[in-house]
Backbone as CSV, one residue per row, in Angstrom:
resi,resn,N_x,N_y,N_z,CA_x,CA_y,CA_z,C_x,C_y,C_z
1,MET,52.308,-14.813,49.724,52.894,-15.662,48.735,52.505,-17.127,48.937
2,ARG,52.368,-17.506,50.202,51.998,-18.888,50.458,50.624,-19.194,49.875
3,ARG,49.747,-18.235,50.028,48.398,-18.471,49.494,48.445,-18.640,47.971
4,TRP,49.260,-17.841,47.322,49.349,-17.936,45.867,49.848,-19.318,45.462
5,ARG,50.787,-19.878,46.167,51.305,-21.205,45.854,50.264,-22.284,46.157
6,ALA,49.391,-22.003,47.114,48.386,-22.998,47.497,47.226,-23.050,46.501
7,TRP,47.116,-22.021,45.717,46.012,-22.016,44.748,46.282,-23.014,43.635
8,THR,45.178,-23.552,43.138,45.278,-24.463,42.002,45.392,-23.652,40.722
9,PRO,45.781,-24.276,39.620,45.852,-23.525,38.364,44.497,-22.935,37.957
10,GLY,43.432,-23.617,38.293,42.092,-23.079,37.975,41.804,-21.805,38.739
11,ASN,42.217,-21.768,40.024,42.023,-20.565,40.829,42.840,-19.405,40.278
12,ARG,44.064,-19.685,39.822,44.913,-18.635,39.275,44.316,-18.045,37.989
13,VAL,43.771,-18.912,37.148,43.135,-18.431,35.907,41.912,-17.584,36.234
14,ALA,41.136,-18.005,37.225,39.950,-17.241,37.618,40.344,-15.889,38.186
15,ALA,41.409,-15.843,38.995,41.856,-14.571,39.559,42.357,-13.650,38.459
16,ALA,43.075,-14.180,37.479,43.559,-13.364,36.365,42.386,-12.822,35.543
17,ALA,41.341,-13.640,35.380,40.160,-13.191,34.639,39.453,-12.062,35.374
18,VAL,39.381,-12.144,36.694,38.738,-11.085,37.484,39.526,-9.795,37.351
19,VAL,40.851,-9.873,37.411,41.686,-8.673,37.272,41.521,-8.074,35.874
20,ALA,41.486,-8.917,34.824,41.312,-8.417,33.451,39.955,-7.747,33.298
21,ALA,38.928,-8.321,33.907,37.599,-7.724,33.827,37.559,-6.384,34.541
22,ALA,38.231,-6.288,35.688,38.259,-5.022,36.415,38.989,-3.954,35.611
23,VAL,40.070,-4.316,34.932,40.803,-3.355,34.099,39.928,-2.908,32.928
24,ALA,39.227,-3.850,32.285,38.353,-3.505,31.163,37.222,-2.593,31.622
25,CYS,36.672,-2.859,32.815,35.589,-2.026,33.354,36.104,-0.622,33.651
26,ALA,37.288,-0.518,34.216,37.872,0.788,34.523,38.130,1.574,33.234
27,ALA,38.587,0.895,32.182,38.828,1.568,30.900,37.510,2.068,30.305
28,ALA,36.449,1.283,30.429,35.153,1.702,29.892,34.622,2.909,30.642
29,VAL,34.777,2.921,31.970,34.319,4.069,32.759,35.136,5.303,32.401
30,TRP,36.438,5.156,32.230,37.298,6.282,31.860,36.878,6.838,30.500
31,ASP,36.591,5.945,29.550,36.190,6.387,28.212,34.814,7.058,28.248
32,ALA,33.937,6.622,29.137,32.601,7.218,29.231,32.664,8.620,29.819
33,TRP,33.586,8.874,30.707,33.676,10.198,31.325,34.361,11.203,30.405
34,ARG,35.137,10.723,29.496,35.854,11.617,28.600,34.886,12.124,27.531
35,ILE,34.782,13.434,27.339,33.853,14.031,26.382,34.660,14.614,25.236
36,GLU,34.264,14.224,24.030,34.936,14.744,22.841,33.955,15.591,22.054
37,ALA,34.473,16.559,21.351,33.634,17.398,20.498,33.212,16.580,19.272
38,PRO,31.989,16.790,18.788,31.563,16.052,17.592,32.385,16.497,16.390
39,PRO,32.499,15.639,15.382,33.263,16.031,14.202,32.572,17.182,13.477
40,ALA,33.363,17.986,12.818,32.820,19.146,12.100,31.989,18.673,10.919
41,ALA,30.870,19.341,10.697,29.995,19.008,9.580,30.626,19.507,8.279
42,PRO,30.429,18.768,7.182,30.975,19.244,5.915,30.249,20.508,5.464
43,ALA,30.927,21.275,4.659,30.326,22.521,4.162,29.149,22.179,3.254
44,PRO,28.041,22.931,3.332,26.885,22.642,2.473,27.223,22.891,1.008
45,THR,26.666,22.023,0.155,26.875,22.199,-1.283,25.715,23.013,-1.845
46,PRO,25.993,23.895,-2.770,24.910,24.700,-3.332,23.977,23.828,-4.178
47,VAL,22.675,24.140,-4.116,21.655,23.400,-4.848,20.947,24.361,-5.783
48,GLU,20.627,23.842,-6.988,19.912,24.685,-7.945,18.490,24.910,-7.448
49,PRO,17.952,26.119,-7.625,16.572,26.370,-7.185,15.589,25.597,-8.058
50,LEU,14.437,25.270,-7.481,13.388,24.574,-8.219,12.783,25.503,-9.266
51,PRO,12.348,24.943,-10.393,11.734,25.801,-11.408,10.388,26.332,-10.932
52,VAL,10.020,27.480,-11.424,8.741,28.092,-11.089,7.697,27.507,-12.029
53,LEU,6.611,26.958,-11.459,5.544,26.371,-12.261,4.491,27.413,-12.570
54,ARG,4.084,27.429,-13.814,3.044,28.363,-14.237,1.898,27.567,-14.844
55,THR,0.699,28.076,-14.726,-0.453,27.409,-15.326,-0.414,27.614,-16.826
56,ARG,-1.036,26.693,-17.571,-1.005,26.743,-19.023,-2.246,27.379,-19.630
57,GLY,-2.893,28.170,-18.944,-4.051,28.835,-19.528,-5.282,28.672,-18.670
58,PRO,-6.437,28.988,-19.268,-7.674,28.929,-18.480,-8.011,27.493,-18.090
59,GLY,-8.651,27.367,-16.950,-9.105,26.058,-16.496,-8.136,25.395,-15.532
60,ARG,-6.935,25.870,-15.410,-5.952,25.263,-14.516,-5.776,26.125,-13.275
61,THR,-6.835,26.455,-12.676,-6.794,27.309,-11.502,-6.969,26.461,-10.256
62,GLU,-6.904,27.097,-9.129,-7.104,26.378,-7.872,-8.521,25.813,-7.783
63,GLN,-9.485,26.482,-8.411,-10.859,25.967,-8.391,-10.938,24.651,-9.168
64,ALA,-10.241,24.576,-10.296,-10.263,23.343,-11.086,-9.593,22.211,-10.312
65,ILE,-8.505,22.517,-9.637,-7.821,21.492,-8.842,-8.708,21.044,-7.694
66,SER,-9.383,21.975,-7.051,-10.293,21.617,-5.960,-11.436,20.742,-6.462
67,ALA,-11.923,21.010,-7.693,-13.000,20.193,-8.252,-12.529,18.762,-8.485
68,VAL,-11.295,18.588,-8.939,-10.766,17.239,-9.159,-10.598,16.515,-7.831
69,VAL,-10.091,17.216,-6.837,-9.894,16.599,-5.525,-11.234,16.219,-4.904
70,ALA,-12.266,17.011,-5.141,-13.588,16.711,-4.580,-14.158,15.427,-5.173
71,ARG,-13.766,15.075,-6.398,-14.222,13.828,-7.019,-13.241,12.712,-6.686
72,ASP,-13.034,12.468,-5.438,-12.069,11.495,-4.947,-12.235,10.158,-5.670
73,PRO,-11.226,9.711,-6.413,-11.388,8.463,-7.165,-11.353,7.222,-6.278
74,PHE,-11.027,7.357,-5.001,-10.917,6.199,-4.129,-12.038,6.103,-3.104
75,ARG,-13.073,6.907,-3.254,-14.165,6.838,-2.283,-14.956,5.547,-2.492
76,ARG,-15.616,5.083,-1.436,-16.312,3.793,-1.477,-17.529,3.781,-2.392
77,ASP,-18.234,4.898,-2.502,-19.475,4.894,-3.280,-19.235,5.157,-4.763
78,ARG,-18.008,5.200,-5.217,-17.712,5.490,-6.615,-18.116,4.304,-7.491
79,ARG,-18.738,4.580,-8.629,-19.166,3.555,-9.567,-18.616,3.881,-10.955
80,ARG,-18.707,2.921,-11.848,-18.269,3.120,-13.224,-19.106,4.181,-13.901
81,PRO,-18.498,4.997,-14.784,-19.300,5.955,-15.534,-20.198,5.219,-16.530
82,PRO,-21.293,5.847,-16.963,-22.228,5.150,-17.843,-21.638,4.817,-19.216
83,GLU,-20.660,5.576,-19.691,-20.056,5.258,-20.986,-18.535,5.283,-20.854
84,ARG,-17.882,4.632,-21.806,-16.425,4.551,-21.769,-15.786,5.904,-21.984
85,TYR,-14.585,6.060,-21.464,-13.829,7.297,-21.645,-13.388,7.404,-23.101
86,ARG,-13.561,8.589,-23.662,-13.085,8.872,-25.013,-12.067,9.997,-24.925
87,PRO,-10.872,9.782,-25.457,-9.903,10.878,-25.482,-10.449,12.032,-26.315
88,PRO,-10.004,13.249,-26.060,-10.492,14.387,-26.842,-10.224,14.173,-28.328
89,GLY,-11.219,14.492,-29.164,-11.084,14.359,-30.606,-11.543,13.025,-31.153
90,ARG,-11.890,12.051,-30.327,-12.372,10.757,-30.820,-13.883,10.785,-30.889
91,ARG,-14.412,10.212,-31.935,-15.858,10.146,-32.097,-16.413,8.954,-31.322
92,ALA,-17.682,9.002,-31.084,-18.340,7.906,-30.360,-18.301,6.627,-31.179
93,ALA,-18.293,6.709,-32.520,-18.278,5.521,-33.360,-16.929,4.804,-33.289
94,ASP,-15.861,5.523,-32.929,-14.536,4.922,-32.848,-14.357,4.053,-31.608
95,VAL,-15.220,4.221,-30.642,-15.082,3.511,-29.376,-16.120,2.403,-29.321
96,ARG,-15.658,1.181,-29.008,-16.597,0.068,-28.874,-17.475,0.292,-27.657
97,PRO,-18.726,-0.064,-27.728,-19.590,0.085,-26.551,-19.147,-0.877,-25.453
98,ALA,-19.271,-0.425,-24.233,-18.893,-1.255,-23.089,-19.874,-2.412,-22.959
99,GLN,-19.332,-3.595,-22.665,-20.173,-4.766,-22.492,-20.872,-4.666,-21.137
100,PRO,-22.168,-4.874,-21.104,-22.845,-4.830,-19.803,-22.377,-5.996,-18.941
101,ALA,-22.279,-5.743,-17.662,-21.854,-6.790,-16.731,-22.923,-7.867,-16.661
102,PRO,-22.521,-9.137,-16.690,-23.526,-10.200,-16.631,-24.237,-10.185,-15.284
103,ARG,-25.514,-10.491,-15.311,-26.302,-10.529,-14.083,-26.008,-11.832,-13.354
104,LEU,-25.636,-11.718,-12.109,-25.378,-12.899,-11.298,-26.671,-13.356,-10.649
105,PRO,-26.855,-14.653,-10.543,-28.073,-15.133,-9.893,-28.067,-14.782,-8.412
106,ALA,-29.248,-14.620,-7.853,-29.389,-14.308,-6.426,-29.294,-15.614,-5.655
107,LEU,-28.105,-15.915,-5.167,-27.881,-17.141,-4.405,-27.765,-16.811,-2.925
108,ARG,-28.228,-17.748,-2.104,-28.125,-17.570,-0.655,-27.733,-18.908,-0.058
109,LEU,-26.673,-18.921,0.733,-26.203,-20.146,1.355,-27.008,-20.399,2.627
110,LEU,-27.562,-21.592,2.728,-28.390,-21.940,3.880,-27.682,-22.884,4.842
111,GLY,-26.721,-23.674,4.336,-26.004,-24.596,5.205,-24.931,-25.330,4.438
112,THR,-23.971,-25.915,5.170,-22.898,-26.674,4.545,-22.610,-27.923,5.348
113,ALA,-22.102,-28.936,4.663,-21.560,-30.138,5.280,-20.279,-30.420,4.512
114,SER,-19.123,-30.315,5.193,-17.860,-30.376,4.450,-16.859,-31.314,5.088
115,TYR,-15.933,-31.773,4.234,-14.753,-32.511,4.668,-13.576,-31.549,4.651
116,GLU,-12.449,-31.970,5.229,-11.282,-31.089,5.299,-10.673,-30.823,3.932
117,ASP,-10.862,-31.720,2.970,-10.239,-31.545,1.658,-11.064,-30.677,0.716
118,GLY,-12.156,-30.072,1.168,-12.961,-29.169,0.343,-14.163,-29.825,-0.301
119,ARG,-14.315,-31.138,-0.160,-15.505,-31.792,-0.694,-16.652,-31.603,0.281
120,GLY,-17.858,-31.827,-0.188,-18.993,-31.752,0.707,-20.259,-31.349,-0.016
121,LEU,-21.238,-30.895,0.764,-22.536,-30.491,0.255,-22.826,-29.063,0.696
122,ALA,-23.591,-28.356,-0.146,-24.015,-26.998,0.196,-25.497,-26.881,-0.084
123,ALA,-26.250,-26.368,0.880,-27.673,-26.094,0.693,-27.787,-24.632,0.275
124,VAL,-28.331,-24.424,-0.948,-28.359,-23.090,-1.538,-29.780,-22.774,-1.980
125,SER,-30.193,-21.533,-1.756,-31.481,-21.048,-2.230,-31.224,-20.186,-3.463
126,SER,-31.893,-20.527,-4.569,-31.756,-19.772,-5.809,-33.147,-19.453,-6.329
127,GLY,-33.526,-18.191,-6.267,-34.844,-17.783,-6.743,-35.974,-18.418,-5.965
128,GLY,-35.778,-18.647,-4.681,-36.817,-19.236,-3.848,-36.819,-20.750,-3.865
129,GLU,-35.973,-21.371,-4.692,-35.927,-22.822,-4.796,-34.723,-23.340,-4.007
130,LEU,-34.933,-24.345,-3.162,-33.865,-24.920,-2.359,-33.197,-26.031,-3.144
131,ARG,-31.857,-25.978,-3.222,-31.094,-27.022,-3.907,-29.956,-27.459,-3.006
132,ILE,-29.670,-28.748,-2.993,-28.516,-29.281,-2.284,-27.538,-29.742,-3.354
133,LEU,-26.337,-29.148,-3.345,-25.346,-29.392,-4.395,-24.114,-30.076,-3.833
134,ARG,-23.516,-30.959,-4.645,-22.213,-31.540,-4.342,-21.162,-30.730,-5.086
135,VAL,-19.924,-30.837,-4.641,-18.825,-30.162,-5.336,-18.773,-30.691,-6.765
136,GLY,-18.717,-29.760,-7.727,-18.681,-30.116,-9.138,-20.006,-29.890,-9.847
137,GLN,-21.116,-29.798,-9.108,-22.412,-29.567,-9.743,-22.561,-28.086,-10.106
138,VAL,-23.434,-27.813,-11.092,-23.618,-26.460,-11.609,-25.020,-25.982,-11.259
139,LEU,-25.104,-24.701,-10.839,-26.378,-24.055,-10.539,-26.364,-22.680,-11.177
140,ASP,-27.299,-22.416,-12.070,-27.422,-21.124,-12.753,-26.111,-20.686,-13.404
141,GLY,-25.373,-21.620,-14.022,-24.132,-21.300,-14.711,-22.921,-21.179,-13.809
142,LEU,-23.075,-21.445,-12.516,-21.961,-21.375,-11.572,-21.690,-22.772,-11.027
143,GLU,-20.414,-23.193,-11.086,-20.026,-24.514,-10.605,-19.573,-24.409,-9.156
144,LEU,-20.020,-25.347,-8.325,-19.598,-25.390,-6.926,-18.200,-25.985,-6.886
145,LEU,-17.208,-25.178,-6.489,-15.809,-25.614,-6.478,-15.381,-26.210,-5.152
146,ARG,-15.787,-25.577,-4.060,-15.271,-25.975,-2.746,-16.324,-25.668,-1.681
147,VAL,-16.387,-26.533,-0.679,-17.271,-26.322,0.460,-16.418,-26.350,1.714
148,ASP,-16.486,-25.312,2.492,-15.787,-25.236,3.772,-16.827,-25.049,4.864
149,ARG,-16.369,-25.061,6.086,-17.294,-24.865,7.204,-17.838,-23.445,7.158
150,GLY,-19.108,-23.300,6.812,-19.762,-21.995,6.790,-19.591,-21.218,5.508
151,SER,-18.978,-21.806,4.451,-18.834,-21.082,3.190,-18.803,-22.062,2.025
152,ALA,-19.171,-21.540,0.854,-19.144,-22.315,-0.383,-18.616,-21.409,-1.485
153,THR,-17.734,-21.963,-2.340,-17.115,-21.200,-3.412,-17.671,-21.670,-4.745
154,PHE,-18.227,-20.721,-5.525,-18.762,-20.985,-6.848,-17.899,-20.259,-7.870
155,ALA,-17.799,-20.839,-9.085,-17.029,-20.191,-10.154,-17.830,-20.242,-11.442
156,GLY,-17.811,-19.107,-12.150,-18.438,-19.007,-13.458,-17.371,-18.769,-14.505
157,PRO,-17.778,-18.420,-15.729,-16.786,-18.222,-16.780,-15.816,-17.080,-16.492
158,ASP,-16.264,-16.040,-15.809,-15.382,-14.898,-15.555,-15.483,-14.372,-14.129
159,THR,-16.002,-15.157,-13.211,-16.157,-14.670,-11.843,-16.069,-15.813,-10.847
160,THR,-15.717,-15.468,-9.632,-15.709,-16.417,-8.519,-16.503,-15.785,-7.384
161,ILE,-17.407,-16.559,-6.792,-18.259,-16.064,-5.718,-18.054,-16.949,-4.496
162,VAL,-17.854,-16.318,-3.348,-17.759,-17.052,-2.092,-18.980,-16.639,-1.257
163,LEU,-19.855,-17.613,-1.012,-21.029,-17.371,-0.175,-20.712,-17.808,1.240
164,ARG,-21.133,-17.018,2.215,-20.888,-17.340,3.621,-22.221,-17.390,4.358
165,LEU,-22.264,-18.225,5.377,-23.466,-18.287,6.218,-23.534,-17.012,7.055
166,PRO,-24.737,-16.509,7.307,-24.836,-15.302,8.144,-24.406,-15.626,9.578
167,GLU,-23.832,-14.611,10.213,-23.386,-14.758,11.621,-24.601,-14.908,12.523
168,ARG,-24.484,-15.756,13.518,-25.562,-15.931,14.487,-25.335,-14.982,15.641
169,PRO,-26.383,-14.338,16.122,-26.215,-13.408,17.258,-25.965,-14.126,18.550
């Protein structure tokens, strides 16, 4: 008892906290050792069966499905068909001819000198001719929009081209 009276109020609070922590720890250990059965699962609800799918006639066989899968629409070497798709029953005269894609000039970036804000110069080879362009100048119908370190961005009426310098070994 003398020791208890000699303790300061701070010591008494600390001792009470230690006792509370020990009680909480003992309760947690007691709860961990106690094993309860899991709650009962609810009774399953009946589900309607899925409808049976039937083919609609000739041509809808596994061979036809395999042929479609073999023509993977996401493969890398896939290109546009030579003519536009026509729904069944439409004549060729009803469909406008597809516009041929415009030919882009053969440009090659040879070097760049740029500022951080995108201004600068680009040395470009077009058809064997060397040209040095500033941002805003036009070459073969393409305007030089931006010059970055190792790349130049050109824009035409319906396309944007980013030329990059080749990697050095």
